[in-house]
PDB file with SEQRES, HELIX, SHEET and CRYST1 records, atoms N, CA, C and O in Angstrom:
SEQRES   1 A   58  MET GLN CYS GLN GLU CYS GLN ASP ASP VAL ASP GLU LEU          
SEQRES   2 A   58  ILE PRO VAL LYS VAL GLY ARG LYS THR ARG LYS LEU CYS          
SEQRES   3 A   58  GLU ASP CYS ALA GLU ARG VAL GLN GLU ALA ASP ALA VAL          
SEQRES   4 A   58  ALA GLY GLU ALA GLU SER ASN MET GLN LYS MET MET GLU          
SEQRES   5 A   58  TYR LYS GLY ARG ARG THR                                      
HELIX    1 AA1 GLU A   27  MET A   50  1                                  24    
SHEET    1 AA1 2 ILE A  14  VAL A  18  0                                        
SHEET    2 AA1 2 LYS A  21  LEU A  25 -1                                        
CRYST1    1.000    1.000    1.000  90.00  90.00  90.00 P 1           1          
ATOM      1  N   MET A   1      22.219  58.699  80.678  1.00  0.00           N  
ATOM      2  CA  MET A   1      21.299  58.267  81.586  1.00  0.00           C  
ATOM      3  C   MET A   1      20.871  59.471  82.462  1.00  0.00           C  
ATOM      4  O   MET A   1      21.627  60.432  82.604  1.00  0.00           O  
ATOM      5  N   GLN A   2      19.722  59.416  83.013  1.00  0.00           N  
ATOM      6  CA  GLN A   2      19.219  60.608  83.696  1.00  0.00           C  
ATOM      7  C   GLN A   2      18.791  60.270  85.151  1.00  0.00           C  
ATOM      8  O   GLN A   2      18.080  59.298  85.406  1.00  0.00           O  
ATOM      9  N   CYS A   3      19.254  61.107  86.067  1.00  0.00           N  
ATOM     10  CA  CYS A   3      18.890  60.893  87.415  1.00  0.00           C  
ATOM     11  C   CYS A   3      17.363  61.093  87.634  1.00  0.00           C  
ATOM     12  O   CYS A   3      16.771  62.015  87.072  1.00  0.00           O  
ATOM     13  N   GLN A   4      16.766  60.256  88.421  1.00  0.00           N  
ATOM     14  CA  GLN A   4      15.307  60.388  88.634  1.00  0.00           C  
ATOM     15  C   GLN A   4      14.958  61.519  89.641  1.00  0.00           C  
ATOM     16  O   GLN A   4      13.808  61.945  89.736  1.00  0.00           O  
ATOM     17  N   GLU A   5      15.950  61.973  90.361  1.00  0.00           N  
ATOM     18  CA  GLU A   5      15.761  63.099  91.290  1.00  0.00           C  
ATOM     19  C   GLU A   5      15.992  64.409  90.737  1.00  0.00           C  
ATOM     20  O   GLU A   5      15.118  65.269  90.848  1.00  0.00           O  
ATOM     21  N   CYS A   6      17.123  64.657  90.128  1.00  0.00           N  
ATOM     22  CA  CYS A   6      17.505  65.990  89.692  1.00  0.00           C  
ATOM     23  C   CYS A   6      17.384  66.152  88.198  1.00  0.00           C  
ATOM     24  O   CYS A   6      17.477  67.266  87.683  1.00  0.00           O  
ATOM     25  N   GLN A   7      17.175  65.036  87.480  1.00  0.00           N  
ATOM     26  CA  GLN A   7      16.992  65.069  86.005  1.00  0.00           C  
ATOM     27  C   GLN A   7      18.257  65.427  85.252  1.00  0.00           C  
ATOM     28  O   GLN A   7      18.189  65.790  84.078  1.00  0.00           O  
ATOM     29  N   ASP A   8      19.437  65.332  85.912  1.00  0.00           N  
ATOM     30  CA  ASP A   8      20.711  65.646  85.300  1.00  0.00           C  
ATOM     31  C   ASP A   8      21.187  64.460  84.484  1.00  0.00           C  
ATOM     32  O   ASP A   8      20.887  63.332  84.876  1.00  0.00           O  
ATOM     33  N   ASP A   9      21.883  64.616  83.414  1.00  0.00           N  
ATOM     34  CA  ASP A   9      22.440  63.503  82.659  1.00  0.00           C  
ATOM     35  C   ASP A   9      23.813  63.175  83.305  1.00  0.00           C  
ATOM     36  O   ASP A   9      24.669  64.043  83.481  1.00  0.00           O  
ATOM     37  N   VAL A  10      23.968  61.917  83.638  1.00  0.00           N  
ATOM     38  CA  VAL A  10      25.195  61.475  84.318  1.00  0.00           C  
ATOM     39  C   VAL A  10      25.630  60.148  83.637  1.00  0.00           C  
ATOM     40  O   VAL A  10      24.876  59.549  82.870  1.00  0.00           O  
ATOM     41  N   ASP A  11      26.868  59.717  83.947  1.00  0.00           N  
ATOM     42  CA  ASP A  11      27.422  58.606  83.309  1.00  0.00           C  
ATOM     43  C   ASP A  11      27.060  57.361  84.094  1.00  0.00           C  
ATOM     44  O   ASP A  11      26.953  56.295  83.488  1.00  0.00           O  
ATOM     45  N   GLU A  12      26.862  57.427  85.425  1.00  0.00           N  
ATOM     46  CA  GLU A  12      26.540  56.294  86.274  1.00  0.00           C  
ATOM     47  C   GLU A  12      25.481  56.606  87.200  1.00  0.00           C  
ATOM     48  O   GLU A  12      25.478  57.643  87.862  1.00  0.00           O  
ATOM     49  N   LEU A  13      24.500  55.646  87.264  1.00  0.00           N  
ATOM     50  CA  LEU A  13      23.349  55.847  88.251  1.00  0.00           C  
ATOM     51  C   LEU A  13      23.511  54.762  89.334  1.00  0.00           C  
ATOM     52  O   LEU A  13      23.973  53.652  89.071  1.00  0.00           O  
ATOM     53  N   ILE A  14      23.126  55.119  90.513  1.00  0.00           N  
ATOM     54  CA  ILE A  14      23.263  54.243  91.676  1.00  0.00           C  
ATOM     55  C   ILE A  14      21.811  53.839  92.097  1.00  0.00           C  
ATOM     56  O   ILE A  14      21.003  54.735  92.341  1.00  0.00           O  
ATOM     57  N   PRO A  15      21.462  52.574  92.187  1.00  0.00           N  
ATOM     58  CA  PRO A  15      20.112  52.122  92.662  1.00  0.00           C  
ATOM     59  C   PRO A  15      20.098  52.342  94.180  1.00  0.00           C  
ATOM     60  O   PRO A  15      20.946  51.851  94.924  1.00  0.00           O  
ATOM     61  N   VAL A  16      19.076  53.113  94.593  1.00  0.00           N  
ATOM     62  CA  VAL A  16      18.828  53.387  95.994  1.00  0.00           C  
ATOM     63  C   VAL A  16      17.437  52.993  96.378  1.00  0.00           C  
ATOM     64  O   VAL A  16      16.512  53.379  95.664  1.00  0.00           O  
ATOM     65  N   LYS A  17      17.205  52.288  97.397  1.00  0.00           N  
ATOM     66  CA  LYS A  17      15.900  51.892  97.944  1.00  0.00           C  
ATOM     67  C   LYS A  17      15.299  53.015  98.720  1.00  0.00           C  
ATOM     68  O   LYS A  17      15.853  53.429  99.739  1.00  0.00           O  
ATOM     69  N   VAL A  18      14.139  53.544  98.256  1.00  0.00           N  
ATOM     70  CA  VAL A  18      13.419  54.631  98.921  1.00  0.00           C  
ATOM     71  C   VAL A  18      12.089  54.162  99.190  1.00  0.00           C  
ATOM     72  O   VAL A  18      11.284  54.012  98.270  1.00  0.00           O  
ATOM     73  N   GLY A  19      11.774  53.896 100.511  1.00  0.00           N  
ATOM     74  CA  GLY A  19      10.545  53.270 100.907  1.00  0.00           C  
ATOM     75  C   GLY A  19      10.529  51.814 100.334  1.00  0.00           C  
ATOM     76  O   GLY A  19      11.390  51.003 100.675  1.00  0.00           O  
ATOM     77  N   ARG A  20       9.563  51.514  99.487  1.00  0.00           N  
ATOM     78  CA  ARG A  20       9.475  50.239  98.875  1.00  0.00           C  
ATOM     79  C   ARG A  20       9.969  50.218  97.457  1.00  0.00           C  
ATOM     80  O   ARG A  20      10.009  49.161  96.827  1.00  0.00           O  
ATOM     81  N   LYS A  21      10.348  51.376  96.937  1.00  0.00           N  
ATOM     82  CA  LYS A  21      10.765  51.435  95.560  1.00  0.00           C  
ATOM     83  C   LYS A  21      12.247  51.602  95.438  1.00  0.00           C  
ATOM     84  O   LYS A  21      12.891  52.154  96.330  1.00  0.00           O  
ATOM     85  N   THR A  22      12.799  51.134  94.349  1.00  0.00           N  
ATOM     86  CA  THR A  22      14.163  51.287  94.042  1.00  0.00           C  
ATOM     87  C   THR A  22      14.309  52.399  92.970  1.00  0.00           C  
ATOM     88  O   THR A  22      13.769  52.260  91.872  1.00  0.00           O  
ATOM     89  N   ARG A  23      15.029  53.489  93.277  1.00  0.00           N  
ATOM     90  CA  ARG A  23      15.194  54.517  92.334  1.00  0.00           C  
ATOM     91  C   ARG A  23      16.674  54.671  91.852  1.00  0.00           C  
ATOM     92  O   ARG A  23      17.614  54.462  92.619  1.00  0.00           O  
ATOM     93  N   LYS A  24      16.827  55.011  90.671  1.00  0.00           N  
ATOM     94  CA  LYS A  24      18.211  55.085  90.137  1.00  0.00           C  
ATOM     95  C   LYS A  24      18.528  56.621  90.178  1.00  0.00           C  
ATOM     96  O   LYS A  24      17.921  57.443  89.492  1.00  0.00           O  
ATOM     97  N   LEU A  25      19.562  56.931  91.070  1.00  0.00           N  
ATOM     98  CA  LEU A  25      19.879  58.277  91.258  1.00  0.00           C  
ATOM     99  C   LEU A  25      21.366  58.501  90.958  1.00  0.00           C  
ATOM    100  O   LEU A  25      22.128  57.536  90.894  1.00  0.00           O  
ATOM    101  N   CYS A  26      21.807  59.811  90.765  1.00  0.00           N  
ATOM    102  CA  CYS A  26      23.229  60.215  90.662  1.00  0.00           C  
ATOM    103  C   CYS A  26      23.823  60.016  92.011  1.00  0.00           C  
ATOM    104  O   CYS A  26      23.105  59.798  92.987  1.00  0.00           O  
ATOM    105  N   GLU A  27      25.098  60.086  92.087  1.00  0.00           N  
ATOM    106  CA  GLU A  27      25.893  59.894  93.335  1.00  0.00           C  
ATOM    107  C   GLU A  27      25.429  60.975  94.423  1.00  0.00           C  
ATOM    108  O   GLU A  27      25.211  60.668  95.596  1.00  0.00           O  
ATOM    109  N   ASP A  28      25.305  62.230  93.928  1.00  0.00           N  
ATOM    110  CA  ASP A  28      24.997  63.296  94.985  1.00  0.00           C  
ATOM    111  C   ASP A  28      23.560  63.099  95.482  1.00  0.00           C  
ATOM    112  O   ASP A  28      23.331  63.248  96.682  1.00  0.00           O  
ATOM    113  N   CYS A  29      22.607  62.784  94.653  1.00  0.00           N  
ATOM    114  CA  CYS A  29      21.176  62.629  95.036  1.00  0.00           C  
ATOM    115  C   CYS A  29      21.080  61.352  95.952  1.00  0.00           C  
ATOM    116  O   CYS A  29      20.362  61.330  96.952  1.00  0.00           O  
ATOM    117  N   ALA A  30      21.848  60.298  95.546  1.00  0.00           N  
ATOM    118  CA  ALA A  30      21.808  59.060  96.333  1.00  0.00           C  
ATOM    119  C   ALA A  30      22.294  59.281  97.753  1.00  0.00           C  
ATOM    120  O   ALA A  30      21.719  58.737  98.696  1.00  0.00           O  
ATOM    121  N   GLU A  31      23.300  60.041  97.911  1.00  0.00           N  
ATOM    122  CA  GLU A  31      23.866  60.371  99.250  1.00  0.00           C  
ATOM    123  C   GLU A  31      22.907  61.197 100.014  1.00  0.00           C  
ATOM    124  O   GLU A  31      22.764  60.995 101.220  1.00  0.00           O  
ATOM    125  N   ARG A  32      22.232  62.127  99.385  1.00  0.00           N  
ATOM    126  CA  ARG A  32      21.245  63.037 100.138  1.00  0.00           C  
ATOM    127  C   ARG A  32      20.056  62.148 100.574  1.00  0.00           C  
ATOM    128  O   ARG A  32      19.583  62.219 101.708  1.00  0.00           O  
ATOM    129  N   VAL A  33      19.608  61.328  99.642  1.00  0.00           N  
ATOM    130  CA  VAL A  33      18.372  60.515 100.071  1.00  0.00           C  
ATOM    131  C   VAL A  33      18.718  59.488 101.139  1.00  0.00           C  
ATOM    132  O   VAL A  33      17.899  59.183 102.005  1.00  0.00           O  
ATOM    133  N   GLN A  34      19.876  58.982 101.077  1.00  0.00           N  
ATOM    134  CA  GLN A  34      20.319  57.996 102.120  1.00  0.00           C  
ATOM    135  C   GLN A  34      20.451  58.672 103.482  1.00  0.00           C  
ATOM    136  O   GLN A  34      20.088  58.091 104.505  1.00  0.00           O  
ATOM    137  N   GLU A  35      20.979  59.916 103.494  1.00  0.00           N  
ATOM    138  CA  GLU A  35      21.165  60.635 104.791  1.00  0.00           C  
ATOM    139  C   GLU A  35      19.735  61.069 105.259  1.00  0.00           C  
ATOM    140  O   GLU A  35      19.503  60.982 106.465  1.00  0.00           O  
ATOM    141  N   ALA A  36      18.793  61.508 104.457  1.00  0.00           N  
ATOM    142  CA  ALA A  36      17.548  61.835 104.810  1.00  0.00           C  
ATOM    143  C   ALA A  36      16.761  60.602 105.428  1.00  0.00           C  
ATOM    144  O   ALA A  36      16.057  60.745 106.427  1.00  0.00           O  
ATOM    145  N   ASP A  37      16.909  59.449 104.817  1.00  0.00           N  
ATOM    146  CA  ASP A  37      16.231  58.293 105.295  1.00  0.00           C  
ATOM    147  C   ASP A  37      16.857  57.840 106.694  1.00  0.00           C  
ATOM    148  O   ASP A  37      16.126  57.389 107.576  1.00  0.00           O  
ATOM    149  N   ALA A  38      18.135  57.964 106.854  1.00  0.00           N  
ATOM    150  CA  ALA A  38      18.721  57.666 108.124  1.00  0.00           C  
ATOM    151  C   ALA A  38      18.191  58.631 109.222  1.00  0.00           C  
ATOM    152  O   ALA A  38      17.874  58.204 110.332  1.00  0.00           O  
ATOM    153  N   VAL A  39      18.105  59.916 108.889  1.00  0.00           N  
ATOM    154  CA  VAL A  39      17.635  60.824 109.890  1.00  0.00           C  
ATOM    155  C   VAL A  39      16.174  60.586 110.190  1.00  0.00           C  
ATOM    156  O   VAL A  39      15.797  60.783 111.345  1.00  0.00           O  
ATOM    157  N   ALA A  40      15.277  60.169 109.243  1.00  0.00           N  
ATOM    158  CA  ALA A  40      13.898  59.964 109.447  1.00  0.00           C  
ATOM    159  C   ALA A  40      13.786  58.682 110.280  1.00  0.00           C  
ATOM    160  O   ALA A  40      12.947  58.622 111.178  1.00  0.00           O  
ATOM    161  N   GLY A  41      14.546  57.727 110.032  1.00  0.00           N  
ATOM    162  CA  GLY A  41      14.505  56.501 110.861  1.00  0.00           C  
ATOM    163  C   GLY A  41      14.911  56.690 112.309  1.00  0.00           C  
ATOM    164  O   GLY A  41      14.365  56.102 113.241  1.00  0.00           O  
ATOM    165  N   GLU A  42      15.880  57.528 112.427  1.00  0.00           N  
ATOM    166  CA  GLU A  42      16.381  57.904 113.829  1.00  0.00           C  
ATOM    167  C   GLU A  42      15.275  58.654 114.578  1.00  0.00           C  
ATOM    168  O   GLU A  42      14.985  58.424 115.752  1.00  0.00           O  
ATOM    169  N   ALA A  43      14.691  59.555 113.814  1.00  0.00           N  
ATOM    170  CA  ALA A  43      13.682  60.416 114.477  1.00  0.00           C  
ATOM    171  C   ALA A  43      12.428  59.518 114.914  1.00  0.00           C  
ATOM    172  O   ALA A  43      11.840  59.719 115.977  1.00  0.00           O  
ATOM    173  N   GLU A  44      12.093  58.592 114.081  1.00  0.00           N  
ATOM    174  CA  GLU A  44      10.978  57.692 114.337  1.00  0.00           C  
ATOM    175  C   GLU A  44      11.302  56.819 115.553  1.00  0.00           C  
ATOM    176  O   GLU A  44      10.443  56.593 116.405  1.00  0.00           O  
ATOM    177  N   SER A  45      12.470  56.359 115.625  1.00  0.00           N  
ATOM    178  CA  SER A  45      12.947  55.518 116.733  1.00  0.00           C  
ATOM    179  C   SER A  45      12.927  56.336 118.020  1.00  0.00           C  
ATOM    180  O   SER A  45      12.442  55.827 119.030  1.00  0.00           O  
ATOM    181  N   ASN A  46      13.397  57.502 118.045  1.00  0.00           N  
ATOM    182  CA  ASN A  46      13.392  58.347 119.187  1.00  0.00           C  
ATOM    183  C   ASN A  46      11.940  58.661 119.677  1.00  0.00           C  
ATOM    184  O   ASN A  46      11.631  58.629 120.868  1.00  0.00           O  
ATOM    185  N   MET A  47      11.060  58.973 118.649  1.00  0.00           N  
ATOM    186  CA  MET A  47       9.698  59.232 119.033  1.00  0.00           C  
ATOM    187  C   MET A  47       9.052  58.004 119.656  1.00  0.00           C  
ATOM    188  O   MET A  47       8.339  58.120 120.653  1.00  0.00           O  
ATOM    189  N   GLN A  48       9.285  56.864 119.098  1.00  0.00           N  
ATOM    190  CA  GLN A  48       8.698  55.615 119.717  1.00  0.00           C  
ATOM    191  C   GLN A  48       9.299  55.356 121.135  1.00  0.00           C  
ATOM    192  O   GLN A  48       8.581  54.820 121.979  1.00  0.00           O  
ATOM    193  N   LYS A  49      10.528  55.697 121.426  1.00  0.00           N  
ATOM    194  CA  LYS A  49      11.090  55.521 122.742  1.00  0.00           C  
ATOM    195  C   LYS A  49      10.436  56.528 123.665  1.00  0.00           C  
ATOM    196  O   LYS A  49      10.099  56.193 124.801  1.00  0.00           O  
ATOM    197  N   MET A  50      10.244  57.777 123.196  1.00  0.00           N  
ATOM    198  CA  MET A  50       9.701  58.789 124.060  1.00  0.00           C  
ATOM    199  C   MET A  50       8.192  58.468 124.390  1.00  0.00           C  
ATOM    200  O   MET A  50       7.705  58.805 125.469  1.00  0.00           O  
ATOM    201  N   MET A  51       7.530  57.858 123.499  1.00  0.00           N  
ATOM    202  CA  MET A  51       6.050  57.566 123.702  1.00  0.00           C  
ATOM    203  C   MET A  51       5.953  56.125 124.344  1.00  0.00           C  
ATOM    204  O   MET A  51       4.848  55.637 124.582  1.00  0.00           O  
ATOM    205  N   GLU A  52       7.098  55.467 124.615  1.00  0.00           N  
ATOM    206  CA  GLU A  52       7.143  54.081 125.158  1.00  0.00           C  
ATOM    207  C   GLU A  52       6.354  53.164 124.371  1.00  0.00           C  
ATOM    208  O   GLU A  52       5.577  52.395 124.937  1.00  0.00           O  
ATOM    209  N   TYR A  53       6.487  53.178 123.064  1.00  0.00           N  
ATOM    210  CA  TYR A  53       5.859  52.322 122.073  1.00  0.00           C  
ATOM    211  C   TYR A  53       6.440  50.991 122.219  1.00  0.00           C  
ATOM    212  O   TYR A  53       7.659  50.819 122.210  1.00  0.00           O  
ATOM    213  N   LYS A  54       5.526  49.972 122.364  1.00  0.00           N  
ATOM    214  CA  LYS A  54       6.045  48.579 122.526  1.00  0.00           C  
ATOM    215  C   LYS A  54       5.486  47.647 121.372  1.00  0.00           C  
ATOM    216  O   LYS A  54       5.867  46.477 121.336  1.00  0.00           O  
ATOM    217  N   GLY A  55       4.655  48.095 120.491  1.00  0.00           N  
ATOM    218  CA  GLY A  55       4.141  47.233 119.457  1.00  0.00           C  
ATOM    219  C   GLY A  55       5.067  47.174 118.290  1.00  0.00           C  
ATOM    220  O   GLY A  55       6.210  47.631 118.326  1.00  0.00           O  
ATOM    221  N   ARG A  56       4.518  46.581 117.230  1.00  0.00           N  
ATOM    222  CA  ARG A  56       5.215  46.471 115.922  1.00  0.00           C  
ATOM    223  C   ARG A  56       5.019  47.703 115.108  1.00  0.00           C  
ATOM    224  O   ARG A  56       4.033  48.430 115.239  1.00  0.00           O  
ATOM    225  N   ARG A  57       5.979  47.915 114.272  1.00  0.00           N  
ATOM    226  CA  ARG A  57       5.868  49.055 113.262  1.00  0.00           C  
ATOM    227  C   ARG A  57       5.048  48.574 112.159  1.00  0.00           C  
ATOM    228  O   ARG A  57       5.216  47.439 111.714  1.00  0.00           O  
ATOM    229  N   THR A  58       4.105  49.426 111.658  1.00  0.00           N  
ATOM    230  CA  THR A  58       3.255  49.097 110.515  1.00  0.00           C  
ATOM    231  C   THR A  58       3.818  49.661 109.244  1.00  0.00           C  
ATOM    232  O   THR A  58       3.232  49.482 108.177  1.00  0.00           O  
TER     233      THR A  58                                                      
END                                                                             
């Protein structure tokens, strides 16, 4: 099986939700993508707090 991120052949792929899509990634890529998603979510939250955003997220 081949990782959709790095194109390496691996024994086991982990399904990871990226945005609205589920991608099958190797363990290393899955960890990197999850960390990047967590950082992006935290950054967005902090930006909304700074701008005193009260509405819904689109």
